[in-house]
Every structure is written in structure tokens, then in C-alpha cells.
LUMTI-934145 format. One line per field, with one value per residue (C-alpha): y, x, z; residue in three letters; residue number from 1. Coordinates in nm, 4 decimals. Each point is the difference from the previous one (the first is absolute). Layout:
<atoms>
py: c(Y, ...)
px: c(X, ...)
pz: c(Z, ...)
r: c(ala, ...)
k: c(NUM, ...)
</atoms>
This chain:
<atoms>
py: c(20.8810, 0.2193, -0.2070, 0.0529, 0.3659, 0.0088, -0.2076, 0.2286, 0.3658, -0.1117, -0.1827, 0.2619, 0.2685, -0.2761, 0.0435, 0.4005, 0.0579, 0.2338, 0.2322, -0.0711, 0.0533, -0.2994, -0.2542, -0.3049, -0.2160, 0.2107, -0.0738, -0.3823, -0.0287, 0.1817, -0.1737, -0.2722, -0.0039, 0.1662, -0.2827, -0.2249, 0.1912, 0.0361, -0.3631, -0.1313, 0.3162, -0.2035, -0.2697, -0.2502, -0.1986, -0.1414, -0.0219, 0.1942, 0.0169, -0.3134, 0.1248, 0.2374, -0.2054, -0.1656, 0.2176, 0.1564, -0.2924, 0.0200, 0.3504, 0.0064, -0.2454, 0.2561, 0.2666, -0.1806, -0.0871, 0.3831, 0.0920, -0.2541, 0.0481, 0.3921, -0.0025, -0.2311, 0.2107, 0.2823, -0.1400, -0.0653, 0.3223, 0.1570, -0.1747, 0.1487, -0.3418, 0.0401, 0.2338, -0.3449, -0.0579, 0.3607, 0.0686, -0.2308, 0.1789, 0.2012, 0.0521, 0.3354, -0.1329, 0.1443, -0.3363, -0.2302, 0.1414, -0.0365, -0.4124, 0.0428, 0.1565, -0.2385, -0.3148, 0.0543, 0.1638, -0.3061, -0.2357, 0.2084, 0.0565, -0.4143, 0.0015, 0.3188, 0.1857, 0.1770, 0.3101, -0.0359, -0.0192, 0.2494, 0.2029, -0.1030, 0.0281, 0.3484, 0.0259, -0.1726, 0.2127, 0.3436, -0.1118, -0.0475, 0.2294, 0.3586, 0.1129, -0.0114, -0.1195, -0.2702, -0.1576, 0.0130, -0.1859, -0.2546, 0.0558, -0.1022, -0.3372, -0.0786, -0.0310, -0.2240, -0.2121, 0.0588, -0.1676, -0.2533, -0.1146, -0.0423, -0.1510, -0.3411, -0.0477, -0.1145, 0.3059, 0.2950, 0.1729, 0.0158, -0.2076, -0.2377, -0.0491, 0.0237, -0.2746, -0.2464, 0.1173, -0.1231, -0.3315, 0.1240, -0.0981, -0.1602, 0.1791, -0.2625, 0.0177, 0.3471, 0.0648, -0.2953, 0.1002, 0.4555, 0.0696, -0.0795, 0.2190, 0.2609, 0.0279, 0.0757, 0.2786, 0.1696, -0.0662, 0.0775, 0.4061, 0.0126, -0.1311, 0.3026, 0.2681, -0.1146, 0.0755, 0.3222, 0.1001, 0.1197, 0.1000, 0.0223, 0.1926, 0.2091, -0.0666, 0.1857, 0.1340, -0.2141, 0.2915, -0.0155, -0.3991, -0.1095, -0.0202, -0.3708, -0.1303, -0.0880, -0.3394, -0.1653, -0.2052, -0.3015, 0.0452, 0.0774, -0.3228, -0.2186, 0.2205, 0.0022, -0.3787, -0.1140, 0.2231, -0.1716, -0.3772, 0.0444, 0.1424, -0.3269, -0.1913, 0.0753, -0.1819, -0.2928, 0.0811, -0.1089, -0.2417, -0.1677, 0.0073, 0.1040, 0.3164, 0.2832, 0.2577, 0.2559, -0.2343, -0.0229, 0.3772, -0.0018, -0.2566, 0.2364, 0.2637, -0.1359, -0.1317, 0.3289, 0.1660, -0.2170, 0.0799, 0.3452, 0.0103, -0.1688, 0.1958, 0.3451, -0.1657, 0.2149, 0.3157, 0.2834, 0.0118, 0.3482, -0.1799, -0.3028, 0.0616, 0.0903, -0.3165, -0.1879, -0.1697, 0.2708, 0.2272, -0.1550, -0.0464, 0.3741, 0.0178, -0.2339, 0.1079, -0.0682, 0.1920, -0.2782, -0.2415, 0.1452, 0.1113, -0.4167, -0.0735, 0.2974, -0.1145, -0.3830, -0.0005, 0.1717, -0.2132, -0.2728, 0.1686, 0.0009, -0.3952, -0.0868, 0.1556, -0.2305, 0.3181, -0.1232, -0.3663, 0.2493, 0.1668, -0.3625, -0.0726, 0.3117, -0.0449, -0.3494, 0.0479, 0.3066, -0.1250, -0.3203, -0.0077, -0.0501, 0.1890, 0.2519, 0.0940, 0.0041, 0.1966, 0.2755, 0.0037, 0.0247, 0.3040, 0.0763, 0.0769, 0.1759, 0.2987, -0.1532, -0.1990, -0.3706, -0.1045, 0.0584, -0.1835, -0.2698, -0.0086, 0.0022, -0.2403, -0.2308, 0.0267, -0.0379, -0.3172, -0.2445, -0.2802, -0.2663, 0.1878, 0.0901, -0.2434, 0.0604, 0.0812, 0.0602, 0.1881, 0.3084, 0.0267, 0.0153, 0.2322, 0.2249, 0.0231, 0.0570, 0.2849, 0.1711, 0.0253, 0.1471, 0.1754, 0.2734, 0.1320, 0.1385, 0.2822, 0.1338, 0.0036, -0.3486, -0.1467, 0.0981, 0.0082, 0.2391, 0.2437, 0.0069, 0.0587, 0.2122, 0.2176, -0.0469, 0.1294, 0.2463, -0.1716, 0.1067, -0.2256, 0.1845, -0.0747, -0.3408, -0.0772, 0.1404, -0.1175, -0.3874, -0.0927, -0.1673, -0.1588, -0.1721, -0.0574, -0.1920, -0.1857, -0.1172, -0.1397, -0.1403, -0.1828, -0.1153, -0.1674, -0.1951, -0.1282, -0.1088, -0.1026, -0.2632, -0.0902, 0.1715)
px: c(7.5691, -0.3370, 0.0463, 0.3980, -0.0663, -0.2523, 0.1590, 0.3683, -0.2206, -0.1092, 0.2936, 0.1890, -0.2470, 0.0011, 0.3937, -0.0357, -0.2582, 0.1333, 0.1781, -0.4490, -0.1512, -0.2065, -0.0725, 0.1624, -0.2699, -0.2609, 0.2232, 0.0255, -0.3658, -0.0233, 0.2640, -0.1412, -0.3509, 0.1491, 0.1782, -0.2657, -0.2359, 0.2843, 0.0401, -0.3972, -0.0418, 0.3430, -0.2373, 0.2242, -0.1704, -0.2744, -0.0854, 0.1880, -0.2617, 0.1473, 0.3609, -0.0884, -0.1808, 0.2885, 0.2333, -0.2656, -0.0324, 0.4208, 0.0241, -0.2920, 0.1728, 0.3197, -0.1546, -0.2392, 0.3144, 0.1169, -0.2681, -0.0255, 0.3912, -0.0234, -0.3244, 0.2044, 0.2766, -0.2217, -0.1730, 0.3717, 0.0923, -0.3251, 0.0513, 0.3745, 0.0896, 0.3319, 0.1105, 0.1267, 0.2585, 0.1442, -0.0299, 0.2901, 0.2888, 0.1798, 0.3177, 0.1353, 0.2786, -0.0775, 0.1996, -0.1877, -0.3498, 0.0480, 0.0430, -0.2371, -0.2649, 0.1978, -0.1086, -0.3483, -0.1150, 0.1164, -0.1252, -0.3231, -0.0515, -0.0712, -0.1876, -0.2448, 0.0888, 0.2433, -0.2106, -0.1022, 0.2950, 0.1312, -0.3284, 0.0658, 0.3945, -0.0156, -0.1896, 0.2418, 0.2744, -0.1859, -0.0227, 0.3394, 0.2019, -0.0756, 0.2718, -0.2005, 0.3065, 0.1211, -0.4032, 0.0673, 0.2565, -0.1700, -0.2839, 0.2700, 0.0364, -0.3548, -0.0462, 0.2285, -0.0896, -0.3414, 0.0180, 0.2671, -0.1983, -0.3099, 0.1692, 0.0402, -0.3412, -0.3526, -0.1573, 0.2528, -0.0167, -0.2444, 0.1808, 0.0482, -0.3529, -0.0877, 0.2290, -0.1128, -0.3514, 0.0628, 0.0966, 0.3759, 0.2167, -0.0978, 0.0536, 0.3024, 0.1283, 0.0119, 0.1308, 0.2850, 0.1394, -0.0083, 0.0559, 0.3610, 0.0400, -0.2519, 0.2276, 0.2891, -0.1951, -0.0384, 0.3137, 0.2765, -0.2031, -0.0083, 0.3220, 0.0923, -0.2305, 0.1154, 0.3623, -0.0767, -0.2503, 0.1711, -0.0533, -0.3185, -0.3730, -0.1992, -0.3499, -0.2711, -0.2274, -0.2510, -0.2613, -0.0160, -0.0636, -0.3456, -0.2541, -0.1348, -0.3296, -0.1369, 0.0680, 0.1208, 0.2666, -0.1454, -0.1932, 0.2389, 0.2226, -0.3602, -0.0247, 0.3679, 0.1098, -0.3560, 0.0926, 0.3321, -0.1317, -0.2924, 0.2311, 0.2599, -0.2491, -0.1134, 0.2727, -0.0595, -0.3906, 0.0775, 0.2438, -0.2274, -0.3211, 0.0620, -0.2209, 0.1115, 0.1568, -0.2169, -0.1838, 0.2931, -0.0171, -0.3827, -0.0157, 0.2900, -0.2040, -0.2782, 0.1870, 0.0952, -0.3324, -0.1302, 0.2531, -0.0314, -0.3550, 0.0049, 0.3236, -0.2308, -0.3581, -0.0251, 0.1008, -0.2519, 0.0118, 0.1677, 0.3018, 0.0237, -0.1018, 0.4348, 0.0465, -0.2308, 0.0589, -0.2446, 0.2301, 0.3028, -0.1525, -0.0854, 0.4331, 0.1032, 0.1501, -0.2877, 0.1855, 0.2809, -0.2899, -0.1470, 0.3506, 0.0733, -0.2995, 0.0182, 0.3755, -0.0961, -0.3187, 0.2578, 0.2527, -0.2549, -0.0996, 0.3352, -0.0061, -0.3010, 0.0896, 0.3204, 0.2159, 0.1970, 0.0334, 0.1588, 0.2620, 0.0741, 0.1361, 0.1913, 0.2117, 0.0300, 0.1526, 0.2149, 0.1816, -0.0616, 0.0661, -0.2696, 0.1262, 0.1530, -0.4042, -0.0488, 0.2209, -0.0544, -0.3412, 0.0807, 0.2206, -0.2720, -0.2113, 0.2279, -0.1490, -0.3875, -0.1782, 0.0367, -0.3514, -0.1085, 0.3770, -0.0940, -0.3371, 0.1553, 0.2330, -0.2436, -0.2277, 0.3581, 0.0647, -0.2850, 0.0795, 0.0077, 0.3201, 0.1990, -0.2064, -0.0870, 0.2960, 0.2422, 0.3141, -0.1854, -0.2530, 0.2233, 0.2641, -0.3072, -0.1345, 0.4082, 0.0395, -0.3588, 0.0115, 0.2973, 0.1327, -0.2671, 0.2031, 0.3115, -0.2601, -0.2222, -0.3066, 0.0945, -0.2528, -0.3367, 0.2712, 0.1990, -0.2710, -0.1280, 0.2845, 0.0912, -0.3721, 0.0289, 0.3664, -0.0056, 0.3523, 0.1525, 0.0004, 0.3466, 0.1040, -0.0873, 0.1890, 0.3160, -0.0010, -0.2021, -0.0021, 0.3324, 0.0096, -0.3358, 0.1063, 0.2707, -0.1755, -0.2870, 0.3139, 0.1621, -0.3130, -0.1332, 0.3838, -0.0348, -0.4021, 0.1567, 0.3425, -0.2262, -0.2408, -0.0824)
pz: c(-0.4717, 0.1474, 0.3628, 0.0304, -0.0766, 0.2728, 0.2120, -0.0357, 0.0360, 0.3444, 0.1152, -0.0730, 0.1752, 0.3669, -0.0244, -0.0673, 0.3162, 0.1575, -0.2787, -0.1294, 0.3078, -0.0858, 0.2641, -0.2003, 0.1738, -0.2316, -0.3032, 0.0565, 0.0311, -0.3261, -0.1895, 0.1013, -0.1192, -0.3620, -0.0572, 0.0680, -0.2203, -0.3067, 0.0041, 0.0198, -0.2864, -0.1911, -0.0762, 0.0593, 0.3139, -0.1365, 0.3885, 0.1717, 0.2909, 0.1161, -0.0024, 0.2177, 0.2275, 0.0139, 0.0940, 0.2138, 0.2609, 0.0694, -0.0154, 0.2937, 0.2369, -0.0661, 0.1689, 0.2679, 0.1094, 0.0086, 0.1699, 0.2434, 0.1066, -0.0249, 0.2424, 0.2875, 0.0081, 0.0266, 0.2765, 0.1958, -0.1066, 0.1216, 0.3807, -0.0210, 0.0230, -0.2184, 0.2855, 0.2152, -0.2534, -0.0773, 0.4034, 0.0759, -0.2303, 0.2734, -0.1941, -0.0934, -0.2494, -0.3636, -0.1154, 0.1929, -0.0367, -0.4114, 0.1015, 0.2510, -0.2394, -0.3383, 0.1510, 0.2031, -0.3208, -0.2272, 0.2249, 0.0753, -0.4090, -0.0281, 0.2866, -0.1631, -0.3308, -0.0774, -0.0404, 0.3413, 0.1226, -0.1728, 0.2157, 0.3061, -0.0126, -0.0579, 0.2761, 0.2264, -0.1561, 0.0872, 0.4229, 0.0296, -0.2462, -0.0367, -0.2743, -0.3655, -0.2379, 0.2902, -0.0752, -0.3771, 0.0446, 0.2640, -0.2904, -0.2949, 0.2369, 0.0319, -0.3535, -0.0885, 0.3194, -0.0826, -0.3574, 0.1033, 0.2288, -0.1376, -0.3020, 0.1533, 0.2155, -0.1959, 0.2000, -0.0574, -0.2719, -0.2995, -0.2096, 0.1430, 0.1542, -0.4000, -0.0593, 0.2677, -0.0769, -0.3400, 0.1126, -0.1795, 0.3413, 0.3151, 0.3459, 0.1651, -0.2905, -0.0915, 0.4181, -0.0424, -0.3518, 0.0370, 0.3503, -0.0460, -0.2762, 0.1419, 0.3259, -0.2527, -0.1683, 0.2728, 0.2689, -0.3170, -0.0145, 0.3651, 0.0823, -0.2349, 0.1010, 0.4118, -0.0549, -0.1007, 0.3105, 0.3226, 0.3014, 0.1552, -0.0937, 0.2188, 0.1449, -0.0801, 0.2853, 0.1796, -0.0368, -0.3491, -0.0057, -0.1433, 0.2941, 0.1012, -0.1692, 0.2828, -0.0580, 0.3569, 0.0179, -0.0079, -0.2793, -0.1622, 0.0690, -0.0844, -0.3630, -0.0881, 0.0254, -0.1495, -0.2887, -0.0381, 0.0119, -0.2185, -0.2351, 0.0571, -0.0315, -0.3725, -0.1492, 0.2127, -0.1206, -0.3487, 0.0278, 0.2177, -0.1871, -0.3145, 0.0173, -0.1810, 0.2008, 0.0644, 0.1905, 0.2465, -0.0151, 0.0510, 0.2778, 0.2045, -0.0702, 0.1480, 0.3391, 0.0390, -0.0447, 0.2666, 0.2748, -0.0393, 0.0231, 0.2919, 0.1560, -0.0905, 0.0698, 0.2939, -0.0827, -0.1864, -0.3752, -0.0581, 0.2571, -0.2444, -0.2888, -0.1395, 0.2101, -0.2476, -0.3454, -0.1279, 0.1583, -0.1950, -0.3472, -0.0069, 0.0457, -0.2179, -0.3495, -0.2084, -0.2784, -0.0451, 0.0208, -0.2858, -0.1691, 0.0138, -0.2074, -0.2487, -0.1064, 0.0821, -0.2567, -0.2509, 0.0189, -0.1055, -0.3069, -0.0952, 0.0663, -0.1117, -0.3571, -0.0043, 0.0309, 0.2946, -0.1874, -0.2922, 0.2763, 0.2051, -0.3947, -0.1005, 0.3801, -0.0476, -0.3708, 0.1232, 0.3605, -0.0363, 0.4392, 0.1595, 0.3323, -0.2295, -0.0848, 0.3097, 0.2025, -0.3030, 0.1233, 0.3325, -0.1049, -0.1945, 0.3419, 0.1353, -0.2719, 0.0078, 0.2206, 0.0644, -0.0381, -0.3806, -0.0998, 0.2591, -0.1457, -0.3624, 0.1032, 0.0908, -0.3035, -0.1849, 0.1500, 0.1092, 0.2021, -0.2637, -0.0544, 0.3234, 0.1929, 0.3502, 0.2188, -0.3389, 0.1255, -0.2189, 0.2226, 0.2653, -0.1024, -0.2014, 0.3664, 0.1120, -0.2697, 0.0171, 0.3890, 0.0165, -0.3149, 0.1212, 0.2625, -0.2279, -0.0923, 0.3079, -0.2940, -0.0120, 0.1896, 0.1993, 0.3201, -0.1389, -0.1116, 0.3406, 0.1835, -0.2117, 0.0300, 0.3541, 0.0772, -0.3161, -0.0846, -0.3432, -0.3466, -0.0761, 0.3822, -0.0083, -0.3157, 0.1286, 0.3051, 0.0271, -0.3442, -0.0486, 0.2942, -0.1029, -0.3529, 0.1300, 0.2848, -0.2932, -0.1750, 0.2799, 0.0674, -0.3927, 0.0093, 0.3143, -0.1552, -0.3058, 0.1122, 0.2998, -0.2656, -0.3623)
r: c(met, met, leu, leu, leu, val, phe, ile, ile, gly, tyr, leu, ala, ile, thr, leu, glu, his, pro, leu, arg, leu, asn, lys, ala, ala, thr, ala, leu, leu, thr, gly, val, leu, cys, trp, thr, val, tyr, val, ser, ser, gly, val, asn, pro, ala, pro, ala, asp, ser, leu, thr, his, his, leu, ser, glu, ile, ala, gly, ile, leu, phe, phe, leu, leu, gly, ala, met, thr, ile, val, glu, leu, ile, asp, ala, his, asp, gly, phe, asp, ile, ile, thr, ser, arg, ile, thr, thr, val, ser, arg, arg, arg, leu, leu, ile, ile, val, gly, ile, leu, ala, phe, phe, leu, ser, ala, val, leu, asp, asn, leu, thr, thr, ala, ile, val, met, ile, ser, leu, ile, arg, lys, leu, val, ser, asp, glu, lys, asp, arg, trp, tyr, tyr, gly, gly, ile, ile, ile, ile, ala, ala, asn, ala, gly, gly, ala, trp, ser, pro, ile, gly, asp, val, thr, thr, thr, met, leu, trp, val, gly, gly, gln, ile, thr, ser, ser, asn, ile, val, ala, lys, leu, ile, leu, pro, ser, leu, val, ser, leu, ala, val, pro, leu, thr, phe, met, ala, trp, lys, met, lys, gly, asn, phe, thr, arg, pro, asp, lys, ser, asn, glu, glu, lys, asn, asn, gly, ser, ser, ser, met, glu, lys, ser, ile, val, phe, phe, thr, gly, val, ile, val, leu, phe, phe, val, pro, val, phe, lys, ser, thr, thr, asp, leu, pro, pro, phe, met, gly, ile, leu, leu, gly, leu, gly, val, leu, trp, leu, val, thr, glu, leu, ile, his, lys, ser, lys, asn, asp, glu, his, lys, ser, ser, leu, ser, val, ala, gly, ala, leu, gln, arg, ile, asp, thr, pro, ser, val, leu, phe, phe, leu, gly, ile, leu, leu, ala, ile, ser, ala, leu, asp, ser, ala, gly, his, leu, his, asn, leu, ser, ala, trp, met, asp, ser, lys, phe, his, asn, val, ser, val, ile, thr, met, leu, ile, gly, leu, ala, ser, ala, val, val, asp, asn, val, pro, leu, val, ala, ala, ala, gln, gly, met, tyr, pro, thr, thr, val, phe, ala, thr, asp, his, cys, phe, trp, glu, phe, leu, ala, tyr, cys, ala, gly, thr, gly, gly, ser, ile, leu, ile, ile, gly, ser, ala, ala, gly, val, ala, val, met, gly, leu, glu, lys, ile, ser, phe, phe, trp, tyr, val, lys, lys, ile, ser, phe, pro, ala, leu, leu, gly, tyr, phe, ala, gly, ala, phe, val, tyr, ile, ala, met, phe, ala)
k: c(1, 2, 3, 4, 5, 6, 7, 8, 9, 10, 11, 12, 13, 14, 15, 16, 17, 18, 19, 20, 21, 22, 23, 24, 25, 26, 27, 28, 29, 30, 31, 32, 33, 34, 35, 36, 37, 38, 39, 40, 41, 42, 43, 44, 45, 46, 47, 48, 49, 50, 51, 52, 53, 54, 55, 56, 57, 58, 59, 60, 61, 62, 63, 64, 65, 66, 67, 68, 69, 70, 71, 72, 73, 74, 75, 76, 77, 78, 79, 80, 81, 82, 83, 84, 85, 86, 87, 88, 89, 90, 91, 92, 93, 94, 95, 96, 97, 98, 99, 100, 101, 102, 103, 104, 105, 106, 107, 108, 109, 110, 111, 112, 113, 114, 115, 116, 117, 118, 119, 120, 121, 122, 123, 124, 125, 126, 127, 128, 129, 130, 131, 132, 133, 134, 135, 136, 137, 138, 139, 140, 141, 142, 143, 144, 145, 146, 147, 148, 149, 150, 151, 152, 153, 154, 155, 156, 157, 158, 159, 160, 161, 162, 163, 164, 165, 166, 167, 168, 169, 170, 171, 172, 173, 174, 175, 176, 177, 178, 179, 180, 181, 182, 183, 184, 185, 186, 187, 188, 189, 190, 191, 192, 193, 194, 195, 196, 197, 198, 199, 200, 201, 202, 203, 204, 205, 206, 207, 208, 209, 210, 211, 212, 213, 214, 215, 216, 217, 218, 219, 220, 221, 222, 223, 224, 225, 226, 227, 228, 229, 230, 231, 232, 233, 234, 235, 236, 237, 238, 239, 240, 241, 242, 243, 244, 245, 246, 247, 248, 249, 250, 251, 252, 253, 254, 255, 256, 257, 258, 259, 260, 261, 262, 263, 264, 265, 266, 267, 268, 269, 270, 271, 272, 273, 274, 275, 276, 277, 278, 279, 280, 281, 282, 283, 284, 285, 286, 287, 288, 289, 290, 291, 292, 293, 294, 295, 296, 297, 298, 299, 300, 301, 302, 303, 304, 305, 306, 307, 308, 309, 310, 311, 312, 313, 314, 315, 316, 317, 318, 319, 320, 321, 322, 323, 324, 325, 326, 327, 328, 329, 330, 331, 332, 333, 334, 335, 336, 337, 338, 339, 340, 341, 342, 343, 344, 345, 346, 347, 348, 349, 350, 351, 352, 353, 354, 355, 356, 357, 358, 359, 360, 361, 362, 363, 364, 365, 366, 367, 368, 369, 370, 371, 372, 373, 374, 375, 376, 377, 378, 379, 380, 381, 382, 383, 384, 385, 386, 387, 388, 389, 390, 391, 392, 393, 394, 395, 396, 397, 398, 399, 400, 401, 402, 403, 404, 405, 406, 407, 408, 409, 410, 411, 412, 413, 414, 415, 416, 417, 418, 419, 420)
</atoms>
């Protein structure tokens, strides 16, 4: 009971991060270490260090993957590589821009990840739209599209990556099975919102746009296309070699690192420092990586103590329907972070219960990924957009939550009708 109490208190502190003004990374680290401390002190397991080592190997794979992917994306952004996409949008129609932004965020998230996509797309919108309230609507569709796009790609969302790294899903299968439900989960709210978006938007003054960082057009293109190619290569590397995904992302980072060193070798150290991997590593969101470490440590302690197995048995006895259980997990991810929810499901249901590519894991990837769009605090993309654009929580509930909920259920029913 003490272990559960520590976890619940820590988890409440994480969800109440903003009212308490406590960084969730610090709370997660404390929760993870304290959970293992309580578990070891209980004396239930005669060899707790072996259990921790077993879980740590899986956790490290996820963290190395995230670090590699975040560094690659940061390098592309440092070279203004994403301007290759944003500079091609010329429309001034509010409705047309909403559709373009939604579709672009959907597919961009599948290649990058939903958090990075949200940040990039908000940067795009700021360069295109001057009215703050207009940007809030675009921010809402960016959250929905980024989460939907991340759900069907093994590298598009942390939770899908966790399932891929954990061996619950394979890359080709998750793309084939989830791309249509995910597209429906975007199409429904996009249609709902586009119907209300009329007229034209006003572009901001060009004088307000950020200055170029000094990268030439050739350098920008080289880094952008190299980065996208190495990200695409990760699932191919995994399926070809059977090595863990973090090995593929580290290989890609090494390639991009070499490319950037070569194209900037003639520049002085001061000029190229911000365009190097060393500079990118200083700018990546390290607290988010530490948050994942802490929360995954806490979940692994619950798994080792047998609490997740007990929860699995209770849910099975109460609902008797794996689709209902999975949809409830998705709805819960609108309120709490989806990372621990998926980690808990991985602990509750080993692959001996649900084999690799079982419909439970596919549906879990969809529900956990798209359910976070229902509330703005339910996903990393939502929290990022909320912070960048200062979107009100209650404005989001009033304007975006209902179409996001419609999209969530529409996509879920499409998946159930097709596969479950």
C-alpha cells in the first residue's frame, strides 16, 4: 500500500504541475526513486537489483531514442530547415489555411514527433497569422493533427515508440492498421472547425519576422533533407538488422553530425557553435527526457511489485471487453499523461497475453495518442501550444474539446469496425 500511496501522491503532483509551480521532471524523478526505495524496503523481492536492471535496459533504449531524435530535429531547426515547408504557403483564406495546417501537421508528426511538430507548426502560424484568437484555432487543430499523426507512426509519438521498442508492435503493421482511423480522427474535427472558419486572415509585418541564422540556402537544404532521410531510415534499419530502434536513431545522428561538421568546417568556432551537435544538445528539452525517466522508473516499480498485474485482473473482471478497456485508457490520457498509462498497460499485459501486433496494442497506440487531444493538458503537444500561445484551458474546452472528442470516437469506431 505504501508503494501505491507514493505513486499516487507523485502522480497528483505531476498533473497539478502548474498550480503547484513544481516542475514535473523533478517530481517524476523523486517519485521514481522513492517507489523503488519503498519496493526494496518491503523485502518482497530477494533480488530487487536484478529486477531494476531488467527494467532499466528497456527504459534506456527509449531515452537514447528520444535524445537522438530530439537532437536531429534541433539541428534541422537550427539551420532553418523547416522554412523549406513554411515558405511555400501563400494562401490568405482562414479555412484553406486550417486545412493545410491540419494535413501538414498530421504527416509531419509521423516523421518527427507530435511535440516537435507542434512547436514547428506554431512557429509557422506566427509567421503567417497576426490575430491571436485566429492563432488559437490553428493551435487547436495543430494539437489534434499532431497527436493523430503521431499515433500511426513508430517514431511519431512517445507512446507508439514505447510499444515499438517494447516489441508490442511492428512498424509496417502499425502504419497499415492505424493510418485510416487516425486520419478519420483528424478529418472529423477539421471538417467541424473549417465549416465555421470564414473570411481571410491578416499576415504580420515582415519586419517582425525572425532573422536568418546565417545558413546558406544550400546548407539549409542539405541538413533538412539529410535529417528527414535518416529519420525515415530508422524503421528500415530496425526491420533489417533486428537491432533496437535507438541504434538506428544514433546511426542517423552520427551521419547528420558528420554532414554538419563537413559543411561548416571552414567557419570559425563562434559562428558554427549554434549550428553544431554540441549546440543542439544544449537546446534540447532535457527536463522532458528526465520526466520520462522518472515516470518509467515509477511504473516499473509497480510492475515489479505485481500491482499492474492485479489491476489487469480487476479491469478484465469488471469490463470483459478489451476494446472498452482501451478506450477508457484513451479517455484517461486526456487528463493525465499518456506515457505512464501506456507503460502501465505494457506491464499489465505481457506479450504472452497479447502477442506482438495484437489488436489490443494497435488500438492502445491509437487511443493513447489521440485521446490526449480532448483536453489541452492531455498531451505534450497540447502543453507546448498552451505555453507558446498562452491558450486558455477553458477556451480550449469550449472551442476544441468537443470536435476533438468526436474525432476520437469516430476513429475508434472505424478501427473497431475494421479490425477489432
